[in-house]
C-alpha positions, -999 to +999 in steps of 0.1 A: -222-304-494-194-299-470-184-310-435-157-293-415-140-309-385-118-290-361-094-306-337-080-282-311-051-287-287-017-270-289-023-265-326-056-264-344-062-288-373-091-282-397-103-310-419-128-302-447-147-330-465-168-327-496-199-349-503-216-356-536-246-334-542-278-352-531-255-380-517-257-397-551-231-423-563-219-428-598-234-459-613-255-463-581-228-474-558-193-462-547-171-477-520-142-460-501-120-465-471-104-439-448-080-443-419-073-414-396-047-413-368-043-385-343-025-388-310-051-405-288-074-416-316-070-441-344-100-447-367-108-467-398-139-463-418-154-481-447-181-462-466-207-473-492-224-445-511-258-453-527-284-431-543-294-408-515-278-428-487-244-434-472-235-463-450-203-460-429-188-488-408-164-473-383-140-487-358-121-462-335-095-469-309-095-440-284-070-440-255-084-409-238-114-387-244-114-372-279-132-340-287-136-321-320-157-294-335-181-303-363-201-283-388-222-294-418-236-270-444-265-293-452-294-308-432-285-340-413-308-370-414-291-400-397-296-435-383-268-442-358-261-475-342-235-471-314-226-508-311-198-501-287-186-469-271-204-436-265-212-407-288-222-372-277-230-343-300-233-309-282-249-283-303-239-246-303-270-237-324-299-223-304-329-246-306-310-276-319-308-304-293-278-324-282-277-360-294-262-385-269-260-422-278-246-447-252-230-479-263-254-506-273-281-480-284-293-463-315-311-431-326-327-417-357-326-379-359-329-349-381-309-317-375-316-289-400-284-272-389-253-288-375-226-269-356-211-280-323-188-305-307-185-343-308-171-361-278-160-397-277-148-409-242-137-444-253-132-467-282-161-471-306-177-495-331-205-480-351-227-482-381-238-448-393-264-443-421-269-409-435-300-404-456-315-377-478-351-368-473-358-381-509-344-415-500-365-416-468-397-407-487-389-433-514-385-462-490-416-452-471-435-447-504-440-410-498-461-416-467-442-405-435-472-406-412-459-438-395-432-417-380-457-395-361-443-363-346-409-369-364-426-365-398-443-333-388-410-318-375-392-329-407-418-312-428-414-279-409-376-281-410-374-284-373-350-306-353-364-341-346-354-372-327-374-404-332-386-414-297-379-397-264-346-415-257-319-437-272-332-473-276-312-505-271-299-522-303-321-553-306-305-587-314-322-588-348-308-553-355-273-565-347-278-594-371-288-571-399-258-548-392-235-578-393-250-590-426-246-555-441-210-553-430-202-587-445-222-585-477-206-603-506-228-590-533-213-566-559-226-538-580-264-534-585-271-565-563-252-549-534-271-517-539-305-534-538-294-556-508-282-526-487-312-505-495-335-534-484-315-537-451-317-500-444-355-502-449-357-531-424-336-512-398-358-481-402-390-501-397-375-517-366-366-483-352-401-470-359-417-500-343-394-501-313-396-464-304-433-463-310-435-425-304-471-425-293-464-451-266-432-436-252-433-413-222-406-389-212-391-401-179-381-374-155-357-382-127-337-362-101-301-355-110-290-373-078-309-405-088-294-404-123-259-401-108-266-432-086-277-451-117-245-443-135-226-455-104-244-488-106-238-491-144-200-485-139-199-508-109-214-536-130-189-531-158-160-532-134-172-564-117-185-588-143-168-617-125-186-609-093-221-597-102-242-585-073-279-592-068-305-564-071-307-562-033-269-557-030-268-531-058-297-514-041-278-512-009-246-500-027-264-472-046-288-461-018-319-466-040-347-490-033-348-521-056-380-511-074-367-476-082-333-490-092-348-515-116-372-491-133-348-462-133-320-483-148-342-494-177-356-458-182-321-442-184-301-469-202-328-487-222-322-521-208-325-542-176-296-546-152-292-583-163-293-573-200-266-547-194-244-572-176-248-597-204-239-571-230-208-560-212-196-596-208-201-603-245-185-571-257-155-580-235-155-615-250-155-601-286-124-580-279-106-611-265-116-632-295-104-606-319-071-597-301-063-625-277-048-660-279-071-678-254-094-706-265-132-699-267-137-720-235-111-699-217-127-666-228-161-678-218-148-684-183-129-651-182-161-631-189-182-650-163-197-680-181-193-714-165-205-733-197-191-725-231-223-737-247-243-710-229-217-684-238-218-694-275-256-692-276-256-657-259-229-645-283-249-656-313-280-639-300-261-606-297-238-606-327-256-629-351-226-652-355-207-678-335-176-669-314-153-687-339-165-665-368-151-634-353-116-649-349-091-632-374-086-655-404-112-680-391 
């Protein structure tokens, strides 16, 4: 099992990476760390290899859009949680779809053949879980019917994405991801713990996407561009949030279409997105800044630090003080 990554600029760099056959770890669990630095990108990753699954916690600092070629010589079954940032895979294989995951969203997908380009426009924080089909069958007790059309496509070796669009990472998902990343168990106990958490996350993904209940939303390109304008405007003006009526006037869309379209395209309401941006900004300040928690709460638009702390815990599953370095 091999992955090849190609970084092209003035000179082309090719990175080849071998994976254990069947994604199986010696003694049931192996841990490793990897740091990569390349001009506009600096990335650190911590990986835990289990029996048929690999969990990767990745933090990437990207100063300008980063693009690289990618090719795997094995089928790709993956749960990806794009906690922050944005990930876009553009396939060069006919019949294999692109996979785009905005920040704050997740996807579960199967690609029988992977060859194309990965594009990361900004810094990222992700949890990526690669599975073998054997692992998936085992945790679902050899009955994949709950996954609906995804199961049928998997059986026919066809590309499959669970649900019709990326879905927002729920607060309870964030809490599980936080627990996994900070797990203190060792050896066999850690293996059992992580496999249990992977199962929980998969069940949440299946329940949330509910393939039979999702409808593919079709919108005009011009309307989608207006929605992206609103999204970017909100992110740039967290200290001066506009009402729906004001955003409607700025975008040239009526308020009903704005609200329904925003949720359809981005998987969350306008208020949920504003809250998410504020809290993501706060987390960066907590990790890298010297301000007090009360000062940071005010900087990201909260008048009361108690309200800020409650919202922060709902999103990240921990208090603001817990993400402070050496806290």
